C-alpha positions in Angstrom: 0.0 0.0 0.0 1.3 3.5 -0.9 1.7 5.5 2.3 2.0 8.8 0.4 -1.5 8.7 -0.9 -4.0 10.2 1.5 -7.1 8.2 2.2 -10.1 9.2 0.2 -13.0 11.0 2.0 -16.1 9.0 2.7 -19.0 9.7 0.3 -21.0 11.3 3.1 -18.3 13.7 4.0 -19.6 17.3 3.8 -18.6 19.2 0.7 -16.7 22.5 1.1 -19.0 25.5 1.0 -17.8 26.5 -2.5 -18.8 23.1 -3.9 -22.2 23.1 -2.1 -23.0 26.6 -3.5 -21.9 25.6 -7.0 -24.6 22.9 -6.9 -27.4 25.2 -5.9 -29.6 27.1 -8.4 -29.6 30.8 -8.7 -32.4 32.3 -6.5 -34.9 34.7 -7.9 -33.2 37.6 -6.0 -29.8 36.6 -7.3 -31.3 36.5 -10.8 -32.6 40.0 -10.3 -29.1 41.1 -9.2 -27.5 39.2 -12.1 -29.8 41.0 -14.6 -28.8 44.4 -13.2 -25.1 43.4 -13.3 -25.5 42.4 -16.9 -27.0 45.9 -17.7 -23.8 47.4 -16.4 -25.1 48.7 -13.1 -22.6 49.2 -10.3 -23.2 47.9 -6.8 -24.6 51.3 -5.6 -27.1 51.4 -8.4 -28.1 47.8 -7.8 -28.6 48.5 -4.1 -30.9 51.4 -4.8 -32.9 49.6 -7.5 -33.3 46.4 -5.5 -33.9 48.3 -2.2 -31.2 46.4 -0.4 -28.0 47.5 1.3 -24.7 47.8 -0.5 -23.3 45.0 1.6 -26.2 42.7 0.7 -25.4 43.3 -3.0 -21.9 42.2 -2.3 -23.1 39.0 -0.6 -25.5 38.3 -3.5 -22.7 38.9 -6.0 -20.2 36.7 -4.1 -22.8 33.8 -4.1 -23.6 34.3 -7.8 -20.0 34.2 -8.7 -19.5 31.0 -6.7 -22.6 29.4 -8.2 -21.4 30.3 -11.7 -17.8 29.4 -11.0 -16.5 32.8 -12.0 -14.5 35.6 -10.5 -15.4 38.7 -12.5 -18.6 40.6 -13.4 -17.8 40.1 -17.1 -17.4 36.4 -16.7 -20.6 36.2 -14.7 -22.5 37.9 -17.5 -21.0 35.6 -20.2 -21.7 32.4 -18.2 -25.2 33.5 -17.3 -25.9 34.2 -21.0 -24.5 30.8 -22.0 -26.7 29.1 -19.5 -29.8 30.9 -20.6 -30.2 32.7 -17.3 -30.2 36.1 -18.9 -30.5 37.4 -22.5 
């Protein structure tokens, strides 16, 4: 037996948060935020239009990025369009 290979995790082992979020669908509120992002709105504009705080916009965007597997606003727009989430 190779002692350098770590044992594999059991199948019921909890997934890291990033992997769990990637498997969840975009919520209606996140979709609303994503559509505004795709229109070129900045966080402050989104917060005013969606009637939520600036920090809440940041939280939504972070979760959207994780769910789409991206790290930029431009990539989020592209992936969302490719998946048919926005037009």
